[in-house]
C-alpha positions as CSV (number, residue, x, y, z in Angstrom):
1,M,0.0,0.0,0.0
2,A,2.9,2.4,0.7
3,Y,4.2,1.9,-2.8
4,T,0.8,2.9,-4.2
5,K,0.7,6.0,-2.1
6,A,4.2,6.9,-3.1
7,F,3.3,6.5,-6.8
8,L,0.2,8.6,-6.3
9,A,2.2,11.2,-4.4
10,G,4.8,11.4,-7.2
11,F,2.1,11.5,-9.9
12,L,0.2,14.3,-8.2
13,S,3.3,16.2,-7.2
14,T,4.2,16.3,-10.9
15,L,0.9,17.8,-11.8
16,V,0.7,20.2,-8.9
17,F,4.2,21.2,-7.8
18,H,6.5,20.5,-10.8
19,Q,4.1,21.9,-13.4
20,G,2.9,24.6,-11.0
21,V,6.5,25.9,-10.6
22,L,6.9,25.6,-14.4
23,A,3.7,27.7,-14.8
24,L,5.2,30.4,-12.5
25,L,8.5,30.4,-14.4
26,H,6.7,30.6,-17.7
27,G,4.4,33.3,-16.4
28,F,7.4,35.4,-15.4
29,R,8.9,34.7,-18.9
30,M,11.8,32.8,-17.3
31,T,11.3,29.8,-19.5
32,P,9.7,29.3,-22.9
33,R,8.4,25.8,-21.8
34,N,4.6,25.6,-21.3
35,P,3.2,23.7,-18.4
36,W,0.6,20.9,-18.6
37,V,1.4,20.1,-22.3
38,M,-1.2,17.8,-23.8
39,T,0.7,16.9,-27.0
40,P,0.5,13.2,-27.6
41,T,3.7,11.3,-27.0
42,P,4.8,8.1,-28.8
43,P,4.3,5.3,-28.8
44,M,0.9,5.3,-27.2
45,G,-0.2,8.9,-27.8
46,V,-0.6,9.7,-24.1
47,P,-0.5,13.5,-23.3
48,A,3.0,14.6,-22.5
49,V,2.0,15.8,-19.0
50,L,0.5,12.5,-18.1
51,S,3.6,10.6,-19.4
52,L,5.7,12.9,-17.2
53,A,3.3,12.4,-14.2
54,F,3.6,8.6,-14.7
55,W,7.4,8.8,-14.5
56,G,7.0,11.2,-11.5
57,G,5.0,8.4,-9.9
58,V,7.8,5.9,-10.5
59,W,10.3,8.4,-9.1
60,G,7.9,9.0,-6.2
61,I,8.4,5.4,-5.1
62,A,12.2,5.7,-5.3
63,L,12.1,9.0,-3.4
64,W,9.9,7.6,-0.7
65,L,12.2,4.6,-0.2
66,M,15.0,7.1,0.5
67,I,13.2,9.5,2.8
68,R,10.7,7.4,4.7
69,G,12.9,6.9,7.7
70,A,13.8,10.5,8.1
71,A,12.0,12.8,10.6
72,G,11.6,16.5,11.1
73,S,13.6,18.9,9.0
74,K,15.8,16.1,7.7
75,Y,12.7,14.6,6.0
76,W,11.9,17.8,4.1
77,L,15.5,18.6,3.3
78,L,16.1,15.1,1.9
79,A,12.9,15.3,-0.1
80,V,13.9,18.6,-1.7
81,V,17.6,17.9,-2.3
82,L,17.2,14.3,-3.5
83,G,14.2,15.3,-5.6
84,A,16.2,18.1,-7.2
85,I,19.4,16.2,-7.9
86,L,18.5,12.6,-8.8
87,P,15.8,13.1,-11.5
88,T,17.9,15.9,-12.9
89,L,21.0,13.7,-13.2
90,V,19.0,11.0,-14.9
91,A,17.4,13.5,-17.3
92,F,20.7,15.0,-18.2
93,F,22.7,11.8,-18.6
94,V,20.2,9.3,-19.7
95,V,17.0,10.8,-21.1
96,F,18.5,13.7,-23.1
97,P,21.0,11.4,-24.9
98,M,18.2,8.9,-25.6
99,K,16.2,11.7,-27.2
100,G,19.2,12.8,-29.3
101,L,19.8,15.9,-27.2
102,P,23.2,16.9,-25.8
103,I,24.2,15.6,-22.4
104,G,23.2,18.0,-19.8
105,G,21.2,20.0,-22.3
106,G,24.3,21.7,-23.4
107,W,25.1,22.8,-19.8
108,K,23.0,26.0,-20.1
109,P,22.9,27.5,-16.6
110,D,19.2,28.5,-16.9
111,L,18.3,24.9,-17.9
112,I,20.3,23.5,-14.9
113,V,18.7,25.9,-12.4
114,G,15.3,25.4,-13.9
115,A,15.6,21.6,-13.7
116,L,16.8,21.7,-10.1
117,L,13.9,24.1,-9.1
118,L,11.2,22.0,-10.8
119,N,12.5,18.7,-9.5
120,G,13.1,20.1,-6.0
121,A,9.5,21.4,-5.9
122,W,8.4,18.0,-7.1
123,G,10.4,16.3,-4.2
124,F,8.7,18.7,-1.7
125,G,5.3,17.8,-3.1
126,V,6.0,14.0,-2.8
127,A,6.9,14.5,0.9
128,L,3.9,16.7,1.5
129,F,1.5,14.3,-0.2
130,M,2.9,11.3,1.7
131,R,2.3,13.2,5.0
132,L,-1.2,14.1,3.9
133,F,-1.9,10.5,2.9
134,A,-0.6,9.2,6.3
135,R,-3.0,11.6,8.1
136,A,-5.9,10.6,5.9
137,H,-5.2,6.8,6.5
138,L,-5.7,6.0,2.9
């Protein structure tokens, strides 16, 4: 049951926190990327934001396994720091090259900072949703 909650926390955190921060950055013209993109993605034609949220759910399980034993401020700090760093590293060194993009996205500072902000917000959201789910006894 904890894995289901962690998946759901990661999925929801992608839609609310990751994409919410992206909407703020886009609104302040700090990024050209639009939030909540509904463009179909291959091979199944799933909207891009739902594909991203699915992977956010998978990452949510991994993050939960790393932070579940932490308490107090350590819990929140680990969620934000690990959430910021680990998915960003995988995106830069695995996902980008698989998509034919340069490793690290060409090491553009605004891309690096943006990725860390988005993924850190996502990590915070996972931690928050897991706390909310524990209180709700889902």
